[in-house]
N, C-alpha and C positions, 0 to 999 in steps of 0.2 A: 460494032461489035464490042467494043470497050463500053459504051454506053449501056448496052445490055447486059453484060456483067456486072456493071456496077448497080444496075437496077435489081439483079438477081441477088447480089449479096446483100444489097438493103433490106430486100423482102425476105431473105433466108435468115439472117441474124439483125433482127430489128430491135433486141432488147438486151444488147450485149452493154451498153452505157448504162443501163439502169441498175444492173446489179452493183456496178461499180461505184455508182453513187449512193446506193442504199448501204454497201458495205462501209463505204468511207462515214457515212452517218452515224452507223452502229458503232464503228470504232471510236468516233469521237464521244458517242454517249456513254461508252463503255469507260473511256478515259475520264470523263467528268464524273463519272460515278466513281471511279478509284480515287480520284482525286479528293472527293469529298469524304469517302470513307478514310483516306490517309488523313485528311484534316480531323476527322472525329478520333481517330486513334491517337493523333498527336495531343488532344487535348486531355487525355488520360495520363497524367503524370504518374511517375511510379508511387508517390504518397497516396494519389487516389485510387489506383489500383488496390494498394495495400488496404486502404480505408474500405473500398469496395467489397473486398475479400473478407475482411474482419466484422463487417456488418450483416453479411449474409449468414453468418453463423449465429443461431438463436443463442446457444449457451454464452458467447462473447457478449453479446447485447445484454443478456441477464446480469453476467458477472459486472458489466460495466455500470449498470443501474444499480445493483447492490452498493457498489463500491461508492457512486456517487452519493446516494442515499444516505449510506453511513456516515459519510464527510459532512454532508448537510445537517444531520441529526446531531454531530457532535459538536460542530462550530456555530450553527444557526439555531440549534434548539434552545440552548439558554437564554436567547434573545427574546422567544416567544414563550419559555417557560421560566419567567424570572422570578417568581414568588419564593423560591428557595435556592439558597446559595450552595457552594460545592461542600461546605464543610458546616452549614447551618444547622444546629439542632432545634427539634421542635419539644418545647417546654410546657405544651398546651394542656397536659392532663393536669386540671386544678383539681384541689381537694381542700374544703374546708374544715376547719375545727375550731373547738372553744378552749380558751385557756385561761386558767384561774389564776391571777396574781394577788399577792398579799401586799397591803400597803398598810404602814403603820402609822396611827394617828398622832401620835406624839411621841417625843424622845424617852419617856418612861416607859418601862416596863408594864405600868398599871393602866396605862391609858388604852389598850386593846388594839385590835386589828380589823381592817376591812378587807373583804374579799371582793375582788372585781374580776369580772367575766370579760374576755376580749376576744373577739373572733379574728383568727388569722388564716389567709390563703396561703396554702403552699404551691409550687409547680413542681410537678414530676415529670420525668423524662417519658416522653410519647415514644418508646421504642417498639419495634416489631409491630407496628400498626398495620393492618390490613389495608388493601387497595381501596381508596375511596375517592371522593371529588376532591378532597383536600390533598391527599397524596395518591396520585393516580397509580403507581406501583407500590405503595405502602412505604414503611421506613426500616431501616436496618436496625440492629441492637444497639447503635449509638445515637438511635433518634434521626437520623439524616435521611432525606428524601431519597429514595432509590432512583428515581427517574432522573433527578439531577446529578446525582453521582454517576449515572450511567453515561450522561452526556460528558460530564468533564473527565471521566475515566476514558471514553473513546478519543478524547483528545490526546491524552497521553499516549495510549495504546499505538494509535496510527502515526502519531508524530515520532515517535520513538522508533517505530518500526522503518518508516520512509528515510528518518536520518541513517539508521544503521545501514541500510540497503544502498544509499548512496555512497555513504562512506566506503562501504565494502566495495563497491564497484570501482570508485575512485583509486583506492589504493591497488586493487587488481588490475586497472588499466595502466597504471604507472609501472608497477612492477613486472607484469606480464609484457607490456610493450617494451620495456628495456631489454628483457631477457629474450624475448622473441626476435628483436632487430639485430642486436649486437652479437648473441650467440656466445660460442666459447666458455671462458671462464665466467664471464658474467652471468651468463645463462645457467651454468653449473652452480654458482654459489646461491643464486634467486631461488633455484630449483630445490637445493638442499634445505634452503630455510623454509620453503613451502613443504617438504616433507615432514621437518621436525614439528611445524605448527599443526599439521594435519594429524599428527599422532596424539597431540594433546587431549585428554578428555574434557570437554568443553564444560559440562554441568559440574562435576567436581571441583573444577577450578574455580566456576564461579560461586560455589558454597564457600571455598575458602576465603574467596576476595570480600564476600557478603560479611563473613565473620570479622574480618579485618576492618570493614566500614563499621560494623557494631562497635568494636573496639576505639576505633578513632572518632567515633560519635558523630559520624557524617549526617546531616539533616535527611530526613525521610525522604523529603520531596525531591532531592537530588540524587539520590541513591541509585535509582533506577537508571539514569542518564550516564552515570559513571559505570554501571555495569554492563551497558549495552555498548559504551566506549571501549571498555576491556573485550567485550567478546567481538567487537569489530577487528580489534587489532590481532585478533588469532583466527579470523574467519576469512581473510581476503585470499589465502592461497587458491580457494576453488576456482575464483574468479580470474586469478592471475594465471592459472592453468589453460583457462578458456581463451583467455586474449592470446596467450603465448602460441597456443596450437593454430590459432587463426592467422597470426602473423607470419608464421614460419611458412604457410602455404601461401600468403598473400605476397610476400618481399619477392618473390620468384616471378611474379606476373610483368607483363611488357610496360604497363604503366610505371611501376616501380623503377624498370631498367630506364626508361626515360627520363623519369626524375633524377635518377643517379648520372645520367649523362649531362643533364641540364644543371648540375651543380648545386641542387638544392640542400638546405641545410638539415641535419639529421632530425632536428625537433620537427621541422616543416614535414619531412617524409613520414614521420611516425604519426603525428597528432593530425595532419591534414589529409594524407593519403591512405594511410594504413587503419588508424582508428577508426574512422568513419565507416569503413567497409566492415568493420567488427561488430558496430553499434547494433544492428539488427539481431544478432544474437544475444548481445549484453541486455538489450532491452527485453526479451522473452526471458533471459536468466533473471533479471531484477524482479520482474512481475511474478515469477515463480518463486523467488525468495521471498517476497513479503508476506506471503503465508506463513513460510516457515520462521520468519522473526517475530510475527504476531502471536505465534505458539510459544516461540521462547520467551518472549516478554511475559505471557500469562503464565508461563511455567515459573518463571522467577518471583513472580509476584504472588502466585499461590504458594511457594515456599517460603513467604515472607521476606524475600531478599529484595524486593522492589519497593514500590511506594507502599508507606505504612499509614495506617490510620491516624488521623480522619480523612487524609487524602486517599484517593483511591484510583486504580486502573481497573481494567476489566478482569484481569487475573486476580486482583486483590479482593474484590468483590465475591469472586467464586470461593475464595478462601473462608468465607463467613459457612460454607457448607461442611466444615470441619466438626462443628455441633452438630451431633445428631438430631436434636430438637429442632434446629432450623433445617437440617436437610429434609426431614420428613415432614415439617410443617408449614414451612415458609418458602415456598418455590419462587415466589415473588421476589424474594432477597437475592438468591444466586442463580435463579433460571434466566432472566435477561440479559445479563454479561454472558453467560454461556452461549446463547443464541447469537448474540453480536459477534463472538468470536468465530461461530461456526459459519455465519454469514461472510464474514471478512475475508477468511481462509477459501472458502468456495469461490467467493467472487475473484479474488486476485487469480485463483487457479484457472477458473473459465477465461479470463482476460488473458492470462499467459498462454493458455492453449490455442486461443484465437489468433493471438499474435504470432504465434509459432507457424501456424498453417497460412497466415495472411503473407508473412514474410518469405515464406518458401518459394523460392524462383521455378521450381518444378511444378508448382500448384497450377492447375488450369481451370479450377472452379473457385 
């Protein structure tokens, strides 16, 4: 009887062991796929995820290409276009004329005179020359090659903008970090200083400072650097407020409580734990501020407060358009620097927008 029941059970349920084996194999395969997927996910570090989001945006890539092209044009361009210097003038306009000179034959008045004809060659300034093979963008009113000045002027404009933005960010991190972390009277004093500086009209003050530089006879090639340094000293409150606001929210996080419990120093907590978490917002702010700094430098140079002739920045080159004749007839003199300024501002704005989207932790694409 027992043997019959056993045979019946074997015949009735012959495939019970097979599904269990199949399920175990499927589970192992699924786990292996999950492990492989986890490995792939782990390979994408936060920086790689930000880079992938950034390069997905076509405008961000276009902006990055524009910025790199302008930097290469300004710093490497003079290496390949070296026949004309930054302030070298072209005196190739030759004119020949005949000059008669009188030579006395003897010492007495009765000896007579001899007239000699001598050909002399004079060199005239090759000013406002049209674009040609010799001068690809022509020359300005001082006879200086426009393309050469465009390259060297780009160095000045971009360098000043980068230095000013980094200096403003540095001061903003220092004062904003101290105000946000300590709070109390320290925060109150720093924020009141920020309020006072933000109320100052920057452009009229720069006009006054430029007039003082004229009275003090500051060399023209250094004047724009001093002006931008002064602008930096009154422009840091915006960055300081940004850093302060971020730190006020971050200092209450769990990792800051743990750092406090472990007895870390104040400087370590600020610059190793708080500031790195504010850097994404600062990078976006810096990138967007670069366009504004380029426009400010161009404005100061256009108002003849920055680099003066024969040296030039992009804004100084546009200043030539004040002459109605040059404005109407010589686009090659003032048009290229204007185009470079527009491209630089657009490039930095595109990169800033792309970084803002790429660094957004809520972004899914």
